[in-house]
C-alpha positions in Angstrom: 1.7 -19.4 -4.9 -1.9 -18.3 -5.3 -3.6 -17.7 -2.0 -7.1 -16.7 -0.9 -7.5 -13.6 1.2 -9.7 -13.2 4.2 -11.1 -9.9 5.5 -10.4 -9.2 9.2 -14.2 -8.6 9.5 -14.7 -12.3 8.8 -12.0 -13.5 11.2 -14.4 -14.7 13.8 -15.8 -17.2 11.2 -12.5 -18.9 10.6 -12.5 -22.7 11.0 -9.7 -23.4 13.4 -7.7 -26.6 13.4 -6.4 -27.4 16.9 -2.8 -28.7 17.2 -2.2 -32.1 18.7 -0.4 -30.6 21.6 -1.1 -27.4 23.4 -4.6 -27.4 21.7 -6.0 -25.0 24.2 -3.2 -22.5 23.6 -2.4 -22.6 19.9 -4.4 -23.3 16.8 -4.0 -22.4 13.1 -6.3 -21.7 10.2 -7.1 -23.7 7.1 -4.6 -23.3 4.2 -7.0 -21.0 2.3 -7.4 -18.8 5.3 -3.7 -18.1 6.2 -3.7 -14.7 4.5 -5.6 -11.9 6.3 -6.1 -8.6 4.4 -6.7 -5.2 5.9 -6.2 -1.5 5.2 -7.2 0.6 2.3 -7.3 0.2 -1.4 -3.9 0.7 -3.1 -3.5 4.0 -4.9 -0.5 3.1 -7.2 0.1 0.4 -9.7 3.9 0.5 -9.7 7.0 1.6 -7.7 9.0 4.7 -8.6 12.4 3.4 -9.7 14.1 6.7 -8.5 13.2 5.9 -4.9 12.0 2.7 -3.3 11.8 3.1 0.5 11.3 0.1 2.7 10.7 -0.3 6.4 11.8 -3.5 8.2 10.4 -3.9 11.7 9.7 -6.7 14.3 6.8 -5.0 16.1 6.8 -7.0 19.3 3.1 -7.7 18.9 2.4 -4.0 19.3 2.9 -4.5 23.1 4.8 -1.2 23.8 2.7 1.8 24.6 4.0 3.9 21.7 3.7 1.2 19.1 0.5 2.7 17.5 1.9 6.2 17.0 5.3 4.9 15.9 3.7 2.6 13.4 1.6 5.3 11.9 4.5 7.7 11.7 6.9 5.1 10.2 4.6 3.8 7.5 3.7 7.3 6.3 7.0 7.8 4.5 7.8 4.4 3.0 6.6 2.5 -0.1 6.7 -0.9 1.5 6.6 -2.2 5.1 8.1 -5.6 5.9 6.8 -6.5 9.3 7.3 -9.3 11.8 5.3 -10.2 15.0 2.1 -8.8 13.6 -0.5 -9.7 16.2 -4.1 -9.0 15.3 -5.6 -8.3 18.7 -8.2 -5.5 18.9 -5.6 -2.7 18.8 -3.5 -3.9 15.9 -6.6 -5.0 14.0 -8.0 -1.5 14.3 -4.7 0.2 13.3 -4.3 -2.1 10.3 -7.9 -1.8 9.2 -7.9 2.0 9.5 -4.5 2.6 7.8 -5.1 5.6 5.4 -2.7 4.6 2.7 -1.5 1.0 3.0 -3.1 -2.3 2.2 -1.7 -4.9 4.5 -1.4 -8.7 3.9 -0.5 -10.9 6.9 0.4 -14.6 6.7 -0.7 -16.3 9.9 2.0 -18.4 11.7 -0.5 -19.5 14.4 -3.5 -18.4 16.3 -3.3 -17.8 20.1 -6.4 -19.6 21.2 -5.9 -18.8 24.8 -6.2 -15.0 24.1 -9.4 -15.1 22.1 -8.0 -16.6 18.9 -5.6 -13.8 18.0 -3.6 -14.5 14.7 0.1 -13.7 14.7 2.5 -13.8 11.7 4.4 -11.7 9.2 2.9 -8.9 7.1 3.6 -6.7 4.1 2.0 -3.3 3.6 2.1 -0.9 0.7 0.1 1.7 -1.2 1.3 0.0 -4.4 -0.7 -2.9 -5.8 0.9 -6.3 -5.3 1.2 -8.3 -8.5 1.7 -11.5 -6.6 1.3 -12.6 -2.9 2.4 -15.8 -1.2 3.6 -17.4 2.0 5.7 -20.3 3.2 5.0 -22.1 6.5 8.1 -23.5 8.1 8.5 -27.2 8.2 10.5 -27.0 11.5 8.5 -26.2 14.6 9.4 -24.4 17.8 10.2 -27.0 20.5 7.6 -27.7 23.2 4.9 -25.4 21.8 5.2 -26.8 18.3 4.3 -23.7 16.5 5.5 -22.9 12.9 6.7 -19.6 11.5 5.1 -18.0 8.4 7.0 -16.0 5.8 5.1 -13.6 3.6 6.3 -12.5 0.2 4.9 -10.1 -2.5 5.9 -8.8 -5.9 5.6 -5.2 -7.2 5.8 -3.7 -10.6 8.4 -1.0 -11.2 7.7 1.9 -13.5 9.6 1.6 -16.8 11.0 -1.8 -16.0 9.9 -5.2 -17.1 11.2 -7.0 -14.1 9.3 -6.9 -10.8 10.6 -6.5 -7.2 10.2 -9.5 -5.0 10.0 -8.6 -1.3 10.2 -11.1 1.6 9.6 -10.7 5.3 10.8 -13.5 7.6 10.5 -14.1 11.3 12.8 -17.1 11.4 12.2 -20.2 13.5 14.0 -19.5 16.8 14.8 -22.1 19.4 16.2 -24.7 17.0 19.5 -25.8 15.6 21.2 -24.1 12.7 20.3 -27.1 10.6 16.6 -26.6 11.2 17.0 -22.9 10.5 18.6 -23.8 7.2 15.6 -26.0 6.3 13.4 -22.9 6.6 15.8 -20.6 4.8 16.4 -23.1 1.9 12.6 -23.4 1.4 12.4 -19.6 1.0 15.5 -19.6 -1.3 13.4 -21.6 -3.8 11.2 -18.5 -4.2 14.2 -16.3 -4.7 15.8 -18.6 -7.3 12.5 -18.8 -9.2 12.3 -15.0 -9.5 13.8 -13.0 -12.3 14.3 -9.5 -11.0 15.4 -7.5 -8.0 14.9 -8.9 -4.5 14.7 -7.6 -1.0 14.7 -10.2 1.8 14.4 -8.7 5.3 13.3 -9.6 8.8 14.2 -11.1 12.1 16.5 -14.1 11.2 17.0 -15.1 14.9 20.7 -15.6 14.2 21.7 -15.5 17.9 24.6 -17.9 17.4 27.8 -17.7 15.3 26.8 -20.9 13.5 23.4 -19.5 12.6 25.0 -16.3 11.3 27.4 -18.3 9.2 24.9 -20.5 7.5 22.6 -17.5 6.8 25.5 -15.6 5.2 26.6 -18.6 3.2 23.1 -19.0 1.7 22.8 -15.3 0.9 26.1 -15.4 -0.9 24.9 -18.3 -3.0 21.8 -16.3 -3.8 24.0 -13.3 -4.7 22.2 -11.2 -2.1 24.1 -8.3 -0.5 23.7 -7.3 3.1 22.6 -3.7 3.7 25.0 -1.9 6.1 23.6 -0.4 9.3 25.0 1.6 12.2 24.5 0.6 15.8 21.0 0.1 17.3 19.9 -3.2 15.9 18.6 -5.9 18.3 21.2 -8.3 19.5 20.8 -11.7 21.3 23.9 -13.2 22.9 25.8 -10.4 21.3 24.7 -11.3 17.8 22.6 -9.1 15.4 19.4 -10.8 14.4 17.7 -8.2 12.1 18.9 -7.9 8.5 18.1 -6.6 5.1 19.5 -8.4 2.0 19.0 -7.3 -1.6 20.1 -7.7 -5.2 19.3 -6.0 -8.5 19.0 -2.6 -6.9 21.3 0.3 -6.0 21.4 1.2 -2.3 21.0 4.9 -1.6 20.6 4.8 2.2 20.2 2.5 5.2 19.7 3.4 8.8 18.3 2.3 12.2 16.0 4.4 14.3 17.2 3.6 17.8 15.0 6.3 19.4 11.8 4.5 18.5 10.3 2.8 21.5 7.3 1.1 19.9 9.0 -2.4 20.0 12.0 -4.1 21.5 13.5 -4.4 18.0 14.4 -1.1 16.3 13.0 -0.1 12.9 15.3 -0.3 10.0 14.8 1.8 6.8 16.5 1.2 3.4 16.1 3.3 0.2 16.9 1.9 -3.2 16.9 3.1 -6.7 17.2 1.7 -10.2 19.1 3.5 -13.0 
């Protein structure tokens, strides 16, 4: 999917389209203004196949006091950051814009009009140039507030390899049935099936029920995606893990959670891959 990008500096000029309900609370941008770009210019054209390090993190809108310092520290040592609950208020806008090494691309799920038109969504950051960038807006909506969820995806070249890496960050639709979750997941699965090469699909899948966990795992098996193993520390809701990293076409070197990080309610997850 080809998308236009929008500088954060131009955010105030966005033409907002109010929703039919809750119009004073939520709004969303025109289709050509969903992607918001910030950060620095990329310094590399391809990933190193000997080590591809990826951060997966639901950032809780940067609400916790240590989020800024944690984010800066975590993103220093990874090649790609797959982020959920990006929330471009003044603080996160500044941190994203001033990032010394990463270019960040956020797909807007919705804009919180009641807080001064603050965009929120999923984002991908890297110091490697993206060869493709796209997003998917969920057809299902959250009940009552009627907001969608945006998924961001990007592709990266890998040194010495013809095939590119597809990365996907999801913040799944939450307070809905497993059938509606599957509508969103199946839509993203189309992107995976169309890609010829390695894949990393990570994020907050909101799998807080056994049924949601089952349908997610069944789809990942059909896509031939493997779940990266993690020790204790991941976010749980009703006793069920909701944050995952799935992959294929790569060799897993390491995967771990950082439970000591307090910058968000979800704990950061790091995976490292390599290609022979």
